[in-house]
C-alpha positions in Angstrom: 96.0 -38.9 -62.6 96.0 -42.6 -63.4 95.0 -43.9 -66.8 92.4 -46.3 -65.4 89.4 -45.4 -63.3 90.1 -46.9 -59.8 86.8 -46.2 -58.0 88.0 -47.8 -54.7 90.8 -45.3 -54.2 88.9 -42.3 -55.6 85.7 -42.8 -53.6 87.4 -43.3 -50.3 89.5 -40.2 -51.0 86.6 -37.9 -51.6 84.4 -39.3 -48.8 87.3 -38.5 -46.4 87.6 -35.0 -48.0 83.9 -34.2 -47.5 83.9 -35.5 -43.9 87.1 -33.7 -42.8 85.9 -30.3 -44.2 82.3 -30.7 -43.0 81.0 -29.9 -46.5 77.6 -31.5 -45.9 76.9 -29.7 -42.7 74.4 -26.8 -42.7 73.2 -24.0 -40.5 70.2 -21.9 -40.2 70.8 -18.8 -42.3 67.8 -16.5 -42.9 69.8 -14.5 -45.4 69.7 -17.5 -47.8 66.9 -19.3 -49.5 66.5 -22.7 -47.9 65.7 -26.1 -49.4 64.8 -29.0 -47.1 65.3 -32.4 -48.9 64.4 -35.5 -47.0 64.1 -39.2 -47.7 62.0 -41.4 -45.4 64.4 -42.8 -42.8 65.0 -46.5 -42.7 64.3 -49.2 -40.1 67.8 -50.5 -39.0 67.2 -54.0 -40.1 70.9 -54.8 -40.7 71.7 -54.0 -44.3 70.4 -51.6 -47.0 68.7 -53.1 -50.0 68.4 -51.8 -53.6 65.2 -49.9 -52.7 67.2 -47.9 -50.2 69.9 -47.3 -52.8 67.4 -45.9 -55.3 65.5 -43.8 -52.7 68.7 -42.2 -51.3 70.4 -41.7 -54.6 67.3 -39.7 -55.8 67.4 -37.5 -52.7 71.2 -37.0 -52.9 71.0 -35.8 -56.5 68.3 -33.3 -55.6 70.3 -32.1 -52.5 73.5 -31.7 -54.4 71.8 -30.0 -57.4 70.0 -27.5 -55.1 73.3 -26.7 -53.4 74.9 -25.9 -56.7 71.9 -23.7 -57.5 72.7 -21.6 -54.5 70.2 -22.9 -51.9 71.0 -23.5 -48.3 70.2 -27.2 -48.3 69.2 -29.3 -45.3 69.7 -33.1 -46.1 69.6 -35.2 -42.9 69.3 -38.9 -42.1 68.3 -41.0 -39.1 66.9 -44.3 -37.9 63.3 -45.4 -37.3 64.7 -47.7 -34.7 61.8 -49.0 -32.5 59.7 -52.0 -33.6 59.0 -55.7 -33.5 62.0 -57.1 -35.4 64.4 -56.0 -32.6 62.2 -57.9 -30.1 62.0 -60.9 -32.4 65.8 -60.9 -32.6 66.1 -60.7 -28.9 63.9 -63.8 -28.5 65.8 -65.7 -31.2 69.4 -64.7 -30.4 69.3 -63.8 -26.8 70.4 -60.2 -27.5 69.0 -57.1 -26.0 67.0 -55.1 -28.6 69.2 -52.1 -28.1 72.4 -54.1 -28.8 70.9 -55.5 -32.0 69.6 -52.1 -33.1 72.7 -50.1 -32.5 74.9 -52.7 -34.2 72.7 -52.6 -37.3 72.8 -48.8 -37.3 76.6 -48.8 -37.2 76.8 -51.1 -40.1 74.1 -49.4 -42.2 75.6 -46.0 -41.6 78.9 -47.2 -43.1 76.9 -48.5 -46.1 75.3 -45.1 -46.6 78.6 -43.3 -46.3 80.1 -45.7 -48.8 77.4 -44.6 -51.3 78.7 -41.0 -51.1 75.5 -39.6 -49.7 75.7 -36.0 -48.6 74.0 -36.3 -45.2 74.4 -33.8 -42.3 75.1 -36.4 -39.6 75.2 -33.6 -37.0 71.4 -33.9 -37.1 71.1 -37.7 -37.0 68.2 -39.0 -35.0 67.7 -42.4 -33.5 64.2 -42.9 -32.3 65.1 -45.5 -29.7 67.3 -43.0 -27.9 65.9 -41.6 -24.7 67.0 -38.2 -25.9 64.6 -38.6 -28.8 61.7 -40.4 -27.2 61.5 -38.1 -24.2 59.9 -35.7 -26.7 57.4 -38.4 -27.8 56.4 -38.5 -24.1 56.3 -34.7 -23.9 54.0 -34.6 -26.9 51.7 -37.2 -25.3 51.4 -35.1 -22.1 50.5 -32.0 -24.2 47.9 -34.1 -26.1 46.5 -35.3 -22.7 46.3 -31.6 -21.6 44.4 -30.7 -24.7 42.0 -33.7 -24.4 43.6 -35.2 -27.5 44.7 -38.3 -25.7 42.4 -40.6 -23.9 42.0 -44.2 -22.7 39.2 -46.6 -23.5 38.4 -50.3 -24.0 39.2 -51.7 -27.4 39.7 -55.0 -29.1 43.2 -56.4 -30.0 44.6 -59.6 -31.6 45.3 -62.1 -28.8 47.2 -65.4 -28.9 45.9 -67.5 -26.0 48.9 -69.9 -26.3 51.6 -67.2 -26.1 49.4 -65.1 -23.8 50.3 -61.9 -25.7 48.9 -59.3 -28.0 49.8 -59.5 -31.7 50.1 -56.8 -34.3 48.1 -57.3 -37.5 51.3 -58.2 -39.3 51.8 -61.1 -36.8 48.5 -62.7 -37.6 49.0 -65.1 -40.5 45.9 -66.9 -42.0 44.1 -66.3 -38.7 46.9 -67.9 -36.6 49.8 -66.7 -34.5 52.9 -66.2 -36.5 55.0 -67.8 -33.8 52.9 -70.9 -32.7 50.1 -71.1 -35.2 47.4 -71.1 -32.5 44.1 -69.5 -33.6 44.1 -65.8 -32.8 41.1 -64.3 -31.1 39.9 -60.7 -30.4 40.3 -59.6 -26.8 39.1 -56.4 -25.1 41.8 -54.4 -23.4 42.2 -50.8 -22.2 44.1 -48.8 -24.8 45.4 -45.3 -25.3 44.1 -43.3 -28.3 44.9 -39.9 -29.9 41.9 -37.9 -31.1 42.9 -37.4 -34.7 39.2 -37.3 -35.6 39.1 -33.8 -34.2 41.2 -32.7 -37.1 39.4 -34.9 -39.7 37.7 -32.0 -41.6 40.9 -29.9 -41.6 43.0 -32.8 -42.8 40.5 -33.4 -45.6 40.3 -29.8 -46.6 44.1 -29.6 -46.5 44.3 -32.3 -49.2 43.2 -29.7 -51.8 46.4 -27.7 -51.1 48.7 -30.6 -51.6 49.5 -29.6 -55.2 53.0 -31.0 -55.0 51.8 -34.5 -54.2 50.9 -37.3 -56.6 47.2 -37.2 -57.3 46.7 -40.9 -56.3 48.3 -40.3 -52.9 46.0 -37.3 -52.3 43.1 -39.5 -53.3 44.2 -42.2 -50.9 44.3 -39.7 -48.1 40.8 -38.4 -48.9 39.5 -41.9 -49.1 41.0 -42.9 -45.7 39.5 -39.9 -44.0 36.3 -40.8 -45.7 33.9 -37.9 -45.2 30.3 -39.0 -45.6 27.1 -37.0 -45.3 24.0 -38.8 -44.1 21.5 -39.0 -41.2 21.3 -40.5 -37.7 17.9 -42.1 -37.1 16.5 -43.6 -33.9 14.9 -47.1 -34.0 12.9 -47.7 -30.8 13.4 -51.2 -29.3 10.1 -52.8 -28.4 9.3 -53.4 -24.8 12.6 -51.8 -23.4 12.3 -48.1 -23.6 15.7 -48.1 -25.4 16.4 -46.5 -28.8 19.0 -47.7 -31.2 20.6 -44.7 -33.1 22.0 -45.7 -36.5 24.0 -43.7 -39.0 23.3 -44.1 -42.7 24.6 -42.5 -45.9 21.7 -43.9 -47.8 18.5 -42.5 -46.2 16.8 -43.3 -49.6 16.9 -47.0 -48.6 15.2 -46.6 -45.2 12.1 -48.3 -46.4 14.2 -51.4 -47.3 15.5 -52.0 -43.7 14.8 -55.7 -42.8 17.0 -55.9 -39.7 19.2 -53.7 -37.4 22.7 -54.8 -36.4 24.7 -53.7 -33.3 28.5 -54.0 -32.8 29.3 -56.7 -30.2 30.7 -54.0 -28.0 27.6 -51.7 -28.3 26.4 -50.4 -24.9 23.0 -52.1 -25.5 24.4 -55.4 -26.6 24.9 -56.9 -23.0 21.3 -56.0 -22.0 19.7 -57.3 -25.2 21.5 -60.7 -25.5 20.6 -63.4 -23.0 23.2 -65.9 -24.3 26.4 -64.3 -23.0 28.6 -67.1 -24.3 27.3 -66.6 -27.8 27.9 -62.9 -27.5 31.5 -63.6 -26.4 31.9 -65.8 -29.5 30.9 -63.0 -31.7 33.2 -60.6 -29.9 36.1 -62.9 -30.5 35.6 -62.4 -34.3 35.0 -58.6 -34.0 36.1 -56.7 -37.1 36.7 -59.8 -39.3 34.5 -58.9 -42.3 35.7 -61.9 -44.3 33.8 -64.3 -41.9 30.5 -62.7 -41.1 29.1 -63.9 -37.8 26.0 -62.8 -35.9 23.1 -63.7 -33.6 19.5 -62.6 -33.1 19.0 -60.9 -29.8 15.3 -61.9 -29.5 14.3 -58.2 -29.7 12.7 -56.2 -32.4 13.0 -52.5 -33.3 10.6 -50.3 -35.1 11.4 -48.5 -38.3 10.3 -45.0 -37.6 9.4 -44.2 -41.2 7.0 -47.0 -41.9 6.4 -48.6 -38.5 7.6 -52.0 -39.5 9.1 -54.4 -36.9 12.6 -55.5 -37.7 14.8 -58.0 -35.8 17.8 -56.6 -33.8 21.0 -58.6 -34.4 24.6 -58.5 -33.2 27.1 -58.7 -36.1 30.9 -58.9 -35.9 31.4 -56.7 -38.9 29.7 -53.6 -37.3 32.3 -51.4 -35.6 31.9 -49.1 -32.6 34.6 -46.9 -34.0 32.5 -45.8 -37.0 29.3 -43.9 -36.8 27.2 -45.0 -33.8 28.2 -48.6 -33.6 24.8 -49.6 -35.0 23.6 -49.9 -38.6 20.3 -50.3 -40.4 20.6 -53.3 -42.7 19.2 -53.1 -46.2 20.4 -56.4 -47.9 18.9 -55.5 -51.3 21.2 -52.5 -51.5 24.3 -53.4 -49.5 26.4 -56.4 -50.3 27.7 -56.9 -46.8 24.1 -56.9 -45.5 23.1 -59.1 -48.4 25.6 -61.8 -47.5 24.6 -61.7 -43.8 20.9 -61.9 -44.7 21.5 -64.9 -46.9 23.5 -66.7 -44.2 20.8 -66.1 -41.5 17.7 -66.3 -43.8 16.7 -62.7 -43.2 14.3 -60.9 -45.6 15.5 -58.9 -48.6 13.4 -56.0 -49.8 14.0 -54.0 -52.9 13.4 -50.3 -52.6 15.7 -48.9 -55.4 15.6 -49.9 -59.0 18.2 -48.8 -61.6 17.1 -45.7 -63.6 13.5 -46.1 -64.7 13.8 -49.8 -65.3 11.8 -52.8 -64.1 11.7 -54.0 -60.5 14.0 -56.7 -59.2 12.5 -59.2 -56.8 14.5 -59.6 -53.5 14.7 -63.4 -53.4 15.8 -63.5 -57.0 18.8 -61.2 -56.4 22.2 -62.8 -56.7 23.9 -59.7 -55.3 22.9 -56.3 -53.8 22.2 -53.4 -56.1 24.3 -50.6 -54.4 23.8 -47.8 -57.0 21.3 -45.0 -57.0 18.0 -45.1 -59.0 14.3 -44.8 -58.5 12.5 -45.5 -55.2 9.8 -48.2 -55.0 7.9 -49.6 -52.0 8.8 -46.4 -50.2 5.5 -44.8 -49.4 4.9 -41.4 -50.9 8.6 -41.1 -51.7 8.2 -43.8 -54.3 9.0 -42.6 -57.8 11.6 -40.1 -56.7 15.2 -40.3 -57.8 17.7 -41.2 -55.1 19.3 -37.8 -54.9 16.1 -35.9 -54.3 14.7 -38.7 -52.0 17.7 -38.5 -49.7 17.1 -34.8 -49.0 13.3 -35.1 -48.6 13.7 -38.1 -46.2 16.3 -36.3 -44.1 13.9 -33.3 -43.9 11.1 -35.6 -42.8 13.4 -37.2 -40.2 14.4 -33.8 -38.8 10.9 -32.3 -38.9 9.5 -35.4 -37.1 12.2 -35.4 -34.4 13.3 -38.9 -35.5 16.9 -38.0 -36.1 19.2 -35.4 -37.7 21.5 -34.7 -40.6 25.1 -35.5 -39.7 28.6 -35.8 -41.2 30.7 -38.8 -40.4 34.2 -39.9 -41.2 35.7 -43.3 -41.8 38.8 -42.0 -40.0 39.1 -43.5 -36.5 41.0 -42.2 -33.6 44.6 -43.4 -33.6 45.1 -46.3 -31.1 48.8 -46.0 -30.0 49.0 -48.6 -27.3 51.3 -51.5 -28.0 51.8 -54.4 -25.6 55.5 -54.6 -26.5 58.8 -53.6 -24.9 60.7 -52.0 -27.7 58.9 -48.7 -28.0 58.4 -45.4 -26.2 56.9 -45.9 -22.7 53.6 -44.1 -22.3 54.2 -41.5 -19.5 51.3 -42.3 -17.2 50.9 -43.6 -13.7 48.0 -45.4 -12.1 47.3 -44.5 -8.5 44.5 -46.2 -6.4 43.7 -42.9 -4.8 44.2 -40.4 -7.8 43.4 -42.6 -10.7 45.3 -41.9 -14.0 48.2 -39.4 -13.3 50.5 -38.0 -16.0 54.2 -38.3 -15.3 55.5 -34.7 -14.6 57.5 -33.1 -17.4 60.5 -32.8 -15.0 60.6 -36.6 -14.7 60.9 -37.2 -18.4 62.1 -39.4 -20.1 60.6 -42.5 -18.6 63.3 -44.8 -19.7 62.9 -48.4 -20.7 64.4 -50.8 -18.1 67.2 -53.2 -19.0 66.4 -55.9 -16.4 63.9 -57.8 -18.7 63.9 -61.1 -20.4 62.5 -61.9 -23.8 60.5 -65.1 -24.2 57.8 -64.1 -26.6 55.1 -65.2 -24.1 53.0 -63.6 -21.4 52.7 -60.1 -22.8 55.1 -57.2 -22.5 58.4 -57.9 -20.6 57.8 -54.6 -18.9 55.5 -56.4 -16.5 58.5 -58.3 -15.1 60.5 -55.2 -14.1 59.5 -54.3 -10.6 62.0 -51.4 -10.7 60.1 -50.0 -13.7 56.6 -50.8 -12.5 56.8 -49.2 -9.0 56.5 -45.5 -8.8 55.4 -42.7 -6.5 52.3 -40.8 -7.3 53.3 -37.1 -7.9 49.9 -36.0 -6.7 49.4 -37.7 -3.3 52.8 -39.3 -2.7 51.4 -42.8 -2.5 52.3 -45.9 -4.3 51.6 -45.9 -8.1 52.1 -48.3 -11.0 53.5 -47.4 -14.4 51.7 -47.9 -17.7 53.4 -50.9 -19.4 52.1 -50.2 -22.9 54.5 -48.5 -25.3 53.6 -46.2 -28.2 52.9 -47.2 -31.7 56.2 -46.6 -33.7 54.2 -44.3 -36.1 54.5 -41.7 -33.3 58.3 -41.7 -33.8 58.0 -41.0 -37.5 55.3 -38.4 -37.1 57.6 -35.5 -36.2 61.2 -36.7 -36.8 61.4 -34.2 -39.7 60.9 -31.4 -37.2 63.7 -32.7 -35.0 66.1 -32.5 -37.9 65.6 -28.8 -38.0 68.1 -28.5 -35.1 71.4 -30.1 -34.5 71.8 -32.8 -31.9 73.4 -30.4 -29.5 70.5 -27.8 -29.9 67.0 -27.6 -28.4 64.9 -30.2 -30.1 62.1 -27.7 -30.7 64.0 -24.6 -31.4 61.3 -22.4 -32.9 63.8 -20.2 -34.9 65.2 -23.3 -36.6 61.8 -24.8 -37.2 60.4 -21.6 -38.6 63.3 -21.4 -41.1 63.4 -25.0 -42.3 59.8 -26.2 -42.3 58.0 -27.3 -44.3 60.1 -30.0 -46.0 60.4 -28.9 -49.6 60.9 -32.3 -51.1 59.9 -35.6 -49.3 60.8 -38.9 -50.9 59.6 -42.4 -50.1 57.6 -45.4 -51.1 53.9 -45.5 -52.0 53.3 -47.9 -49.1 53.4 -45.0 -46.8 50.8 -43.0 -48.7 48.2 -43.2 -45.9 49.2 -43.8 -42.3 52.6 -42.3 -42.0 51.7 -39.2 -44.1 48.4 -38.8 -42.4 49.8 -39.0 -38.9 52.6 -36.6 -39.8 50.0 -34.1 -41.1 48.0 -34.5 -37.9 51.1 -34.1 -35.7 52.2 -31.0 -37.5 48.8 -29.4 -37.0 48.9 -30.2 -33.3 52.4 -28.7 -33.0 51.1 -25.7 -34.8 48.3 -25.3 -32.3 50.9 -25.6 -29.5 52.8 -22.7 -31.1 55.8 -24.8 -32.0 55.5 -24.6 -35.8 53.9 -22.1 -38.1 52.6 -24.5 -40.7 49.9 -27.1 -40.8 51.4 -29.2 -43.6 54.8 -30.9 -43.2 55.7 -31.7 -46.8 55.4 -29.2 -49.7 56.3 -31.8 -52.4 56.1 -35.5 -52.3 57.9 -38.0 -54.6 56.9 -41.6 -54.3 59.6 -43.6 -56.0 58.9 -46.8 -57.9 60.1 -50.2 -56.8 63.2 -52.0 -57.9 62.2 -55.2 -59.7 63.9 -58.4 -61.0 62.8 -61.7 -62.5 62.4 -64.7 -60.2 63.9 -68.1 -60.6 62.6 -71.3 -59.1 64.0 -74.8 -58.9 61.7 -77.8 -58.6 63.9 -79.1 -55.8 65.4 -76.0 -54.1 62.4 -73.7 -54.5 63.3 -70.0 -55.0 66.9 -69.3 -56.1 69.2 -66.3 -55.7 70.4 -64.8 -59.1 73.9 -66.2 -58.4 72.4 -69.7 -58.0 71.3 -69.8 -61.6 73.7 -70.7 -64.4 72.5 -70.9 -68.0 69.0 -71.4 -66.9 69.8 -74.2 -64.5 70.0 -74.5 -60.7 73.6 -74.3 -59.7 72.8 -76.5 -56.6 71.4 -79.6 -58.5 71.7 -78.9 -62.2 67.9 -79.1 -62.8 66.3 -76.7 -65.2 65.1 -73.6 -63.3 61.8 -71.9 -64.1 62.1 -68.2 -64.9 59.3 -66.2 -63.4 57.9 -62.8 -64.0 59.6 -59.6 -63.1 58.4 -58.4 -59.7 59.5 -56.4 -56.7 62.8 -57.6 -55.2 62.1 -59.5 -52.0 64.0 -61.8 -49.6 61.2 -64.4 -49.7 61.6 -64.9 -53.5 65.3 -64.4 -53.4 65.2 -62.1 -56.5 67.5 -59.7 -54.7 70.8 -58.0 -55.6 73.2 -57.2 -52.7 74.3 -53.5 -52.9 77.5 -54.4 -51.0 78.6 -56.8 -53.8 77.9 -54.2 -56.4 79.7 -51.5 -54.5 82.8 -53.8 -54.3 82.6 -54.6 -58.0 81.6 -51.3 -59.6 81.7 -48.6 -56.9 79.1 -46.1 -55.7 78.9 -43.8 -58.7 78.1 -46.5 -61.1 75.4 -48.0 -58.8 73.9 -44.5 -58.3 74.0 -43.7 -62.0 72.3 -46.9 -63.1 69.5 -46.6 -60.5 68.8 -43.1 -61.7 69.2 -43.8 -65.5 67.1 -47.0 -65.8 63.7 -45.4 -65.2 62.0 -42.1 -64.1 62.0 -41.9 -60.3 58.2 -42.5 -59.9 58.2 -45.6 -62.1 59.3 -49.2 -61.2 62.9 -50.0 -62.2 63.7 -53.3 -63.8 67.1 -54.5 -62.8 69.5 -55.1 -65.7 73.1 -56.4 -65.4 73.6 -55.0 -68.9 72.4 -51.6 -67.7 75.0 -51.6 -64.9 77.7 -52.5 -67.4 76.5 -49.6 -69.6 76.8 -47.1 -66.7 80.3 -48.5 -66.1 81.3 -47.9 -69.7 79.9 -44.4 -69.7 81.8 -43.3 -66.7 85.0 -44.9 -68.0 84.5 -43.0 -71.3 84.3 -39.7 -69.4 87.4 -40.6 -67.4 89.2 -41.5 -70.6 88.4 -38.1 -72.3 89.7 -36.2 -69.3 92.8 -38.3 -69.1 93.5 -37.8 -72.8 93.2 -34.0 -72.7 94.0 -33.1 -69.1 97.3 -31.4 -69.9 96.0 -29.4 -72.8 92.9 -28.3 -70.9 94.9 -27.2 -67.9 97.1 -25.0 -70.1 94.1 -23.5 -72.1 93.2 -20.0 -71.1 89.8 -18.3 -70.9 86.9 -18.9 -68.5 83.9 -18.1 -70.6 82.4 -17.8 -74.1 83.3 -14.1 -74.1 87.0 -15.0 -74.1 86.7 -17.4 -77.1 88.3 -16.5 -80.4 86.5 -17.1 -83.7 85.6 -20.8 -83.7 86.1 -23.6 -86.2 83.0 -25.5 -87.4 83.5 -28.4 -85.0 84.1 -26.1 -82.0 81.0 -24.1 -82.8 79.0 -27.4 -83.0 80.4 -28.6 -79.6 79.7 -25.2 -78.0 76.1 -25.3 -79.2 75.7 -28.9 -78.1 77.1 -28.0 -74.7 74.6 -25.2 -74.1 71.7 -27.3 -75.5 72.7 -30.0 -72.9 72.9 -27.5 -70.0 69.4 -26.4 -71.0 68.0 -30.0 -71.3 69.6 -31.3 -68.2 68.5 -28.3 -66.1 64.9 -28.5 -67.4 64.8 -32.3 -66.9 65.9 -32.0 -63.3 63.6 -29.1 -62.6 60.7 -30.8 -64.3 59.7 -33.6 -62.0 63.3 -34.9 -61.6 63.5 -36.7 -64.9 67.0 -37.9 -64.2 66.9 -40.6 -66.8 66.5 -38.2 -69.7 69.0 -35.8 -68.1 71.6 -38.5 -68.0 70.8 -39.5 -71.6 71.5 -35.9 -72.7 74.8 -36.0 -70.9 75.7 -39.3 -72.7 74.9 -37.6 -76.1 77.3 -34.7 -75.2 80.0 -37.2 -74.1 79.6 -38.9 -77.5 80.3 -35.5 -79.2 83.3 -35.1 -77.0 84.6 -38.5 -77.9 84.6 -37.6 -81.6 86.0 -34.2 -81.0 89.6 -33.6 -82.3 90.9 -30.2 -81.2 93.3 -28.7 -83.8 94.2 -25.4 -82.2 93.9 -23.1 -79.2 90.2 -22.1 -79.9 89.2 -25.8 -80.2 91.0 -26.6 -76.9 89.3 -23.6 -75.2 85.9 -25.0 -76.2 86.9 -28.5 -75.2 87.9 -27.1 -71.7 84.6 -25.3 -71.4 82.5 -28.3 -72.5 84.4 -30.7 -70.2 84.0 -28.5 -67.2 80.2 -28.2 -67.8 79.9 -32.0 -68.3 81.6 -32.5 -64.9 79.4 -29.9 -63.2 76.3 -31.5 -64.5 77.5 -35.1 -63.9 78.7 -34.4 -60.3 75.3 -34.7 -58.5 74.8 -38.2 -60.1 78.5 -39.4 -59.8 80.0 -37.2 -57.1 83.3 -39.0 -56.6 84.2 -39.1 -60.2 83.1 -35.5 -60.6 85.4 -34.3 -57.8 88.4 -36.3 -59.1 88.1 -35.2 -62.7 87.5 -31.6 -61.6 90.7 -31.7 -59.7 92.4 -33.3 -62.7 91.5 -30.3 -64.9 93.3 -28.1 -62.5 90.4 -26.7 -60.5 90.7 -25.9 -56.8 88.3 -27.0 -54.1 85.2 -29.1 -54.2 83.2 -29.1 -57.4 80.1 -28.6 -55.3 81.4 -25.2 -54.3 80.9 -24.1 -57.9 77.6 -22.9 -59.3 75.4 -25.0 -61.6 76.1 -24.0 -65.3 73.7 -21.6 -67.1 73.0 -21.9 -70.8 73.0 -19.1 -73.3 69.8 -19.3 -75.4 71.6 -17.7 -78.4 74.5 -20.2 -78.2 72.1 -23.1 -77.8 70.1 -22.1 -80.9 70.7 -24.3 -84.0 72.0 -22.3 -87.0 69.8 -24.4 -89.3 66.8 -26.6 -88.8 65.0 -29.1 -91.0 61.7 -27.8 -92.2 59.2 -30.5 -93.2 56.8 -29.5 -96.1 53.5 -31.3 -96.5 50.8 -30.9 -99.1 47.4 -31.8 -97.8 49.1 -33.6 -94.8 51.4 -35.7 -96.9 55.2 -35.3 -96.7 56.5 -33.9 -100.0 59.8 -32.2 -99.2 62.4 -31.3 -96.5 64.2 -28.0 -96.5 67.2 -26.7 -94.4 66.4 -23.2 -93.3 67.9 -20.7 -90.8 66.8 -21.2 -87.2 64.1 -18.7 -86.2 62.9 -18.1 -89.7 59.8 -15.9 -89.7 56.5 -17.7 -90.6 55.9 -15.6 -93.7 59.4 -16.4 -95.0 58.8 -20.2 -94.3 55.5 -20.1 -96.3 57.3 -18.4 -99.2 60.2 -20.9 -99.3 57.9 -23.9 -99.0 55.7 -22.8 -101.9 58.7 -21.8 -104.1 60.5 -25.1 -103.6 60.5 -26.8 -107.0 58.9 -30.1 -105.8 56.1 -28.2 -104.1 55.6 -25.8 -107.0 55.2 -28.7 -109.3 52.5 -30.4 -107.1 50.4 -27.3 -106.5 50.7 -26.0 -110.1 47.2 -25.1 -111.4 45.5 -25.8 -108.0 44.0 -23.4 -105.6 46.0 -22.9 -102.4 43.3 -22.6 -99.7 45.7 -22.1 -96.7 49.2 -22.6 -95.5 49.7 -23.8 -91.9 53.1 -23.1 -90.3 54.5 -24.8 -87.1 57.5 -22.5 -86.6 60.9 -24.2 -87.2 59.3 -27.6 -87.8 56.6 -27.9 -90.5 54.7 -26.2 -93.3 51.4 -27.8 -94.5 50.1 -26.5 -97.8 46.4 -27.1 -98.2 45.1 -27.1 -101.9 41.7 -27.7 -103.4 
């Protein structure tokens, strides 16, 4: 063992050791209790960042800890490899997306290995591999069979200049991210998955997500958005047509001053004479921030009071929610209020707050959206909103004007993407047979390589004749392949199930899935709180209904780790600066004073980033891991601190130094447990007690919501005791040996390389992770004496040292008999004595 801690040599040594012996590999073993630990897999963008470091370090500590607790642990990793950045790189650099992606994967995998992460790479998945995405296609075919996949017309973001569809992220301030041309809404045929069929089950399932953060569960519920209300028919004068609207506020029906249809509503074309104006509204479909509309020239009749109200087309009304038509009550809906003000439509108050005075419509500065007392509402006036809703719905149903219904904000999942780098949708179009699914025997439908990337003219798949031309499996005639690819959320909606089997096993092996699912601990960012998690819950239910899984919920526990943050620096000449470009508060490029900004999430755009590679080269993996776990609880944001990294460095070097100093004595010391220890000196007894207290504290902190920061703090306290410890004889050395071993066992999940090296230095054989997690002895952890605070009428009057575990009655007696307390209470009536065992006695006198 060398005197100095050489992390480069040590970390490479143990990473090689783990890989050669396959220590991170796992197998299905029903005789053992399993634990499935999973961090959200990354997009292979080229390099890991500090957010990755923190996320994966959290998962690795949990996985290593659970292995030491005897669990059969599954801890896999893979790559969410489809997506726009690869196509953008292809356009910019002339590379094929596959080349760019796989080169990034190779580099990032080396980075993850350099961090000492205990992944089972035999289960690695790469979503852009045909071996993986063939199953995306298989799922699609099954969804098609179950009527859970369908095709319909829908609006997309369209850049007329580039002649291509844009994702929402590619629309910047209303313009194309590539050419700045104004983006319009264009109607295209799209594929959808019928997630709404599972809406109520997904909502009810939220109540069982007891291992998830409350705010994530609330976000899921809000996204599903269950609402109870009524559908009501408004007849259109002179046409014989009826407009069916959905409302959650039937108590405001008497306040309707106009009706709005979505631009794509089936009645819109027939009611609007000016088709150009209708197309203009369609182009702004779904853009609530800029409300646009037009009067159709027609009127509808409010079925409750017989009033004529204008029928309008509005861009903010969506066909995907409710019926695609709304009754507009501008006095009680802010969106309607803004529209009414813009187009000079009437505003009629029908709800007033509580029992208060009435508010005149034209004087309103904003809509009153709360509940209250009905006015101007016929014989319903004077009723409170809650009662009025029920009575009005009964009136609607009894009169045959509509019905009570439940709706959801959740919309069916549009999975069509007009891009190349994604899973091809396995569908053919035949002039004779129509839409024809690709037979399962012909999967996977593989992406062609004879394509060119220009960023214009839609998906490059249109250019590949070899890909486009196919034979219809039904009639044998010519067919054309679907050129849309799947939303990349499909890839991540079941990858955790693929991990249940090795790469050389059946992807949907039911025995493996039954054993490993659900994931016991899922770890990822709060930004995935809605879509990814909701789609994964949907997919798992579909797979359950297909008989592939036995569960409906994929993730038993969810940890949403906080962000890694750092202050920003800005130069008046060079704008944002990297940390290394700031010297003594000045820009290193020009010497001007730099402005120090607030602490915020690390981002490339503001350059407040730290390169993990640079830190790995300077400090090594264990120190980087330890700092990221010690600086803040996992669920809280972590503020980057160079001093904190230095502190982690000093701590691990102190542990190294203690083992180096005593390694020979410890190796010679006999005895394996407390039962073999001879009578102890005072310092040995104190160290033994502190060791068991630390085992208890660290174990409880890890088990209780993974409070790694306080667990590490407890280890630091024990190491401080070890630093001051001066063994004088055999019994002192025996306790030193026991304490050091337990320190290393507890430190190993956090700093695995150092743990292995020092374990070996103490003469132990085999990997430290093959040894069980230490167990504390409650009797040995108990303090011999504790400080007892004595109060009189709540004020501190004395402190006594008493035996630990002193009975309450004896504590009362000692407190009252203490000379200071006896003097204070002399001649006064003791009304009661309150005892908090082992901590406090409060004597209450009159």
